[in-house]
mmCIF file as gemmi writes it, N, C-alpha and C atoms, coordinates in Angstrom:
data_model
loop_
_atom_site.group_PDB
_atom_site.id
_atom_site.type_symbol
_atom_site.label_atom_id
_atom_site.label_alt_id
_atom_site.label_comp_id
_atom_site.label_asym_id
_atom_site.label_entity_id
_atom_site.label_seq_id
_atom_site.pdbx_PDB_ins_code
_atom_site.Cartn_x
_atom_site.Cartn_y
_atom_site.Cartn_z
_atom_site.occupancy
_atom_site.B_iso_or_equiv
_atom_site.pdbx_formal_charge
_atom_site.auth_seq_id
_atom_site.auth_asym_id
_atom_site.pdbx_PDB_model_num
ATOM 1 N N . MET Axp A 1 ? 91.799 71.154 153.246 1 0 ? 1 A 1
ATOM 2 C CA . MET Axp A 1 ? 90.672 72.068 153.007 1 0 ? 1 A 1
ATOM 3 C C . MET Axp A 1 ? 90.5 72.327 151.509 1 0 ? 1 A 1
ATOM 4 N N . GLN Axp A 2 ? 91.603 72.472 150.785 1 0 ? 2 A 1
ATOM 5 C CA . GLN Axp A 2 ? 91.523 72.751 149.352 1 0 ? 2 A 1
ATOM 6 C C . GLN Axp A 2 ? 90.882 71.575 148.612 1 0 ? 2 A 1
ATOM 7 N N . GLU Axp A 3 ? 91.156 70.358 149.081 1 0 ? 3 A 1
ATOM 8 C CA . GLU Axp A 3 ? 90.575 69.175 148.452 1 0 ? 3 A 1
ATOM 9 C C . GLU Axp A 3 ? 89.056 69.233 148.516 1 0 ? 3 A 1
ATOM 10 N N . PHE Axp A 4 ? 88.539 69.737 149.626 1 0 ? 4 A 1
ATOM 11 C CA . PHE Axp A 4 ? 87.092 69.847 149.801 1 0 ? 4 A 1
ATOM 12 C C . PHE Axp A 4 ? 86.494 70.809 148.78 1 0 ? 4 A 1
ATOM 13 N N . VAL Axp A 5 ? 87.198 71.927 148.547 1 0 ? 5 A 1
ATOM 14 C CA . VAL Axp A 5 ? 86.739 72.926 147.575 1 0 ? 5 A 1
ATOM 15 C C . VAL Axp A 5 ? 86.699 72.313 146.178 1 0 ? 5 A 1
ATOM 16 N N . ILE Axp A 6 ? 87.742 71.569 145.831 1 0 ? 6 A 1
ATOM 17 C CA . ILE Axp A 6 ? 87.799 70.913 144.516 1 0 ? 6 A 1
ATOM 18 C C . ILE Axp A 6 ? 86.644 69.919 144.401 1 0 ? 6 A 1
ATOM 19 N N . TYR Axp A 7 ? 86.398 69.172 145.49 1 0 ? 7 A 1
ATOM 20 C CA . TYR Axp A 7 ? 85.32 68.188 145.498 1 0 ? 7 A 1
ATOM 21 C C . TYR Axp A 7 ? 83.973 68.866 145.263 1 0 ? 7 A 1
ATOM 22 N N . GLN Axp A 8 ? 83.745 69.993 145.923 1 0 ? 8 A 1
ATOM 23 C CA . GLN Axp A 8 ? 82.499 70.753 145.749 1 0 ? 8 A 1
ATOM 24 C C . GLN Axp A 8 ? 82.345 71.21 144.306 1 0 ? 8 A 1
ATOM 25 N N . ASP Axp A 9 ? 83.443 71.66 143.716 1 0 ? 9 A 1
ATOM 26 C CA . ASP Axp A 9 ? 83.441 72.148 142.333 1 0 ? 9 A 1
ATOM 27 C C . ASP Axp A 9 ? 83.044 71.02 141.383 1 0 ? 9 A 1
ATOM 28 N N . ILE Axp A 10 ? 83.618 69.836 141.612 1 0 ? 10 A 1
ATOM 29 C CA . ILE Axp A 10 ? 83.289 68.675 140.779 1 0 ? 10 A 1
ATOM 30 C C . ILE Axp A 10 ? 81.806 68.337 140.932 1 0 ? 10 A 1
ATOM 31 N N . LEU Axp A 11 ? 81.318 68.38 142.172 1 0 ? 11 A 1
ATOM 32 C CA . LEU Axp A 11 ? 79.906 68.089 142.425 1 0 ? 11 A 1
ATOM 33 C C . LEU Axp A 11 ? 79.008 69.063 141.677 1 0 ? 11 A 1
ATOM 34 N N . GLN Axp A 12 ? 79.334 70.34 141.748 1 0 ? 12 A 1
ATOM 35 C CA . GLN Axp A 12 ? 78.526 71.362 141.084 1 0 ? 12 A 1
ATOM 36 C C . GLN Axp A 12 ? 78.526 71.155 139.578 1 0 ? 12 A 1
ATOM 37 N N . LYS Axp A 13 ? 79.688 70.853 139.012 1 0 ? 13 A 1
ATOM 38 C CA . LYS Axp A 13 ? 79.785 70.612 137.571 1 0 ? 13 A 1
ATOM 39 C C . LYS Axp A 13 ? 78.961 69.389 137.197 1 0 ? 13 A 1
ATOM 40 N N . GLY Axp A 14 ? 79.023 68.365 138.042 1 0 ? 14 A 1
ATOM 41 C CA . GLY Axp A 14 ? 78.251 67.15 137.798 1 0 ? 14 A 1
ATOM 42 C C . GLY Axp A 14 ? 76.762 67.444 137.803 1 0 ? 14 A 1
ATOM 43 N N . ARG Axp A 15 ? 76.321 68.262 138.748 1 0 ? 15 A 1
ATOM 44 C CA . ARG Axp A 15 ? 74.9 68.618 138.83 1 0 ? 15 A 1
ATOM 45 C C . ARG Axp A 15 ? 74.476 69.43 137.618 1 0 ? 15 A 1
ATOM 46 N N . GLN Axp A 16 ? 75.363 70.321 137.159 1 0 ? 16 A 1
ATOM 47 C CA . GLN Axp A 16 ? 75.059 71.129 135.974 1 0 ? 16 A 1
ATOM 48 C C . GLN Axp A 16 ? 74.856 70.22 134.772 1 0 ? 16 A 1
ATOM 49 N N . GLN Axp A 17 ? 75.746 69.236 134.619 1 0 ? 17 A 1
ATOM 50 C CA . GLN Axp A 17 ? 75.64 68.303 133.498 1 0 ? 17 A 1
ATOM 51 C C . GLN Axp A 17 ? 74.352 67.497 133.609 1 0 ? 17 A 1
ATOM 52 N N . GLU Axp A 18 ? 74.014 67.092 134.841 1 0 ? 18 A 1
ATOM 53 C CA . GLU Axp A 18 ? 72.781 66.342 135.072 1 0 ? 18 A 1
ATOM 54 C C . GLU Axp A 18 ? 71.572 67.179 134.672 1 0 ? 18 A 1
ATOM 55 N N . ALA Axp A 19 ? 71.578 68.436 135.099 1 0 ? 19 A 1
ATOM 56 C CA . ALA Axp A 19 ? 70.476 69.351 134.786 1 0 ? 19 A 1
ATOM 57 C C . ALA Axp A 19 ? 70.361 69.545 133.284 1 0 ? 19 A 1
ATOM 58 N N . LEU Axp A 20 ? 71.494 69.727 132.614 1 0 ? 20 A 1
ATOM 59 C CA . LEU Axp A 20 ? 71.488 69.897 131.157 1 0 ? 20 A 1
ATOM 60 C C . LEU Axp A 20 ? 70.946 68.646 130.476 1 0 ? 20 A 1
ATOM 61 N N . ALA Axp A 21 ? 71.341 67.484 130.973 1 0 ? 21 A 1
ATOM 62 C CA . ALA Axp A 21 ? 70.864 66.228 130.395 1 0 ? 21 A 1
ATOM 63 C C . ALA Axp A 21 ? 69.348 66.117 130.547 1 0 ? 21 A 1
ATOM 64 N N . LEU Axp A 22 ? 68.833 66.523 131.717 1 0 ? 22 A 1
ATOM 65 C CA . LEU Axp A 22 ? 67.389 66.486 131.955 1 0 ? 22 A 1
ATOM 66 C C . LEU Axp A 22 ? 66.66 67.431 131.01 1 0 ? 22 A 1
ATOM 67 N N . ILE Axp A 23 ? 67.208 68.627 130.834 1 0 ? 23 A 1
ATOM 68 C CA . ILE Axp A 23 ? 66.599 69.619 129.943 1 0 ? 23 A 1
ATOM 69 C C . ILE Axp A 23 ? 66.565 69.073 128.518 1 0 ? 23 A 1
ATOM 70 N N . LYS Axp A 24 ? 67.676 68.492 128.07 1 0 ? 24 A 1
ATOM 71 C CA . LYS Axp A 24 ? 67.738 67.926 126.721 1 0 ? 24 A 1
ATOM 72 C C . LYS Axp A 24 ? 66.712 66.81 126.576 1 0 ? 24 A 1
ATOM 73 N N . CYS Axp A 25 ? 66.581 65.997 127.617 1 0 ? 25 A 1
ATOM 74 C CA . CYS Axp A 25 ? 65.629 64.889 127.616 1 0 ? 25 A 1
ATOM 75 C C . CYS Axp A 25 ? 64.205 65.427 127.455 1 0 ? 25 A 1
ATOM 76 N N . GLU Axp A 26 ? 63.868 66.456 128.218 1 0 ? 26 A 1
ATOM 77 C CA . GLU Axp A 26 ? 62.533 67.059 128.149 1 0 ? 26 A 1
ATOM 78 C C . GLU Axp A 26 ? 62.275 67.637 126.764 1 0 ? 26 A 1
ATOM 79 N N . GLN Axp A 27 ? 63.28 68.311 126.208 1 0 ? 27 A 1
ATOM 80 C CA . GLN Axp A 27 ? 63.135 68.902 124.876 1 0 ? 27 A 1
ATOM 81 C C . GLN Axp A 27 ? 62.912 67.811 123.839 1 0 ? 27 A 1
ATOM 82 N N . LEU Axp A 28 ? 63.629 66.706 123.965 1 0 ? 28 A 1
ATOM 83 C CA . LEU Axp A 28 ? 63.475 65.59 123.028 1 0 ? 28 A 1
ATOM 84 C C . LEU Axp A 28 ? 62.075 64.999 123.133 1 0 ? 28 A 1
ATOM 85 N N . GLN Axp A 29 ? 61.571 64.862 124.364 1 0 ? 29 A 1
ATOM 86 C CA . GLN Axp A 29 ? 60.228 64.325 124.562 1 0 ? 29 A 1
ATOM 87 C C . GLN Axp A 29 ? 59.191 65.232 123.913 1 0 ? 29 A 1
ATOM 88 N N . LYS Axp A 30 ? 59.364 66.547 124.067 1 0 ? 30 A 1
ATOM 89 C CA . LYS Axp A 30 ? 58.439 67.507 123.456 1 0 ? 30 A 1
ATOM 90 C C . LYS Axp A 30 ? 58.49 67.389 121.94 1 0 ? 30 A 1
ATOM 91 N N . LEU Axp A 31 ? 59.7 67.247 121.403 1 0 ? 31 A 1
ATOM 92 C CA . LEU Axp A 31 ? 59.871 67.125 119.951 1 0 ? 31 A 1
ATOM 93 C C . LEU Axp A 31 ? 59.207 65.854 119.437 1 0 ? 31 A 1
ATOM 94 N N . THR Axp A 32 ? 59.396 64.749 120.142 1 0 ? 32 A 1
ATOM 95 C CA . THR Axp A 32 ? 58.806 63.487 119.689 1 0 ? 32 A 1
ATOM 96 C C . THR Axp A 32 ? 57.291 63.546 119.784 1 0 ? 32 A 1
ATOM 97 N N . LYS Axp A 33 ? 56.769 64.228 120.8 1 0 ? 33 A 1
ATOM 98 C CA . LYS Axp A 33 ? 55.314 64.388 120.919 1 0 ? 33 A 1
ATOM 99 C C . LYS Axp A 33 ? 54.781 65.209 119.75 1 0 ? 33 A 1
ATOM 100 N N . LYS Axp A 34 ? 55.508 66.275 119.393 1 0 ? 34 A 1
ATOM 101 C CA . LYS Axp A 34 ? 55.096 67.132 118.278 1 0 ? 34 A 1
ATOM 102 C C . LYS Axp A 34 ? 55.112 66.344 116.975 1 0 ? 34 A 1
ATOM 103 N N . SER Axp A 35 ? 56.184 65.599 116.729 1 0 ? 35 A 1
ATOM 104 C CA . SER Axp A 35 ? 56.295 64.85 115.479 1 0 ? 35 A 1
ATOM 105 C C . SER Axp A 35 ? 55.257 63.728 115.444 1 0 ? 35 A 1
ATOM 106 N N . ALA Axp A 36 ? 54.961 63.142 116.595 1 0 ? 36 A 1
ATOM 107 C CA . ALA Axp A 36 ? 53.938 62.099 116.66 1 0 ? 36 A 1
ATOM 108 C C . ALA Axp A 36 ? 52.571 62.69 116.33 1 0 ? 36 A 1
ATOM 109 N N . ALA Axp A 37 ? 52.326 63.902 116.802 1 0 ? 37 A 1
ATOM 110 C CA . ALA Axp A 37 ? 51.063 64.584 116.512 1 0 ? 37 A 1
ATOM 111 C C . ALA Axp A 37 ? 50.983 64.919 115.026 1 0 ? 37 A 1
ATOM 112 N N . ASN Axp A 38 ? 52.114 65.272 114.434 1 0 ? 38 A 1
ATOM 113 C CA . ASN Axp A 38 ? 52.145 65.612 113.012 1 0 ? 38 A 1
ATOM 114 C C . ASN Axp A 38 ? 51.882 64.387 112.143 1 0 ? 38 A 1
ATOM 115 N N . VAL Axp A 39 ? 52.335 63.225 112.588 1 0 ? 39 A 1
ATOM 116 C CA . VAL Axp A 39 ? 52.146 61.991 111.814 1 0 ? 39 A 1
ATOM 117 C C . VAL Axp A 39 ? 50.663 61.664 111.723 1 0 ? 39 A 1
ATOM 118 N N . ARG Axp A 40 ? 49.937 61.866 112.815 1 0 ? 40 A 1
ATOM 119 C CA . ARG Axp A 40 ? 48.498 61.614 112.824 1 0 ? 40 A 1
ATOM 120 C C . ARG Axp A 40 ? 47.841 62.66 111.952 1 0 ? 40 A 1
């Protein structure tokens, strides 16, 4: 039973990292759009 709890914890941490990566990706896209607009 304890192994299952550890597995869930790893899954949650993995999802958090995934979510953070997505957020960073979105922020980078916004930044590149802004800088592209500034170049024009």
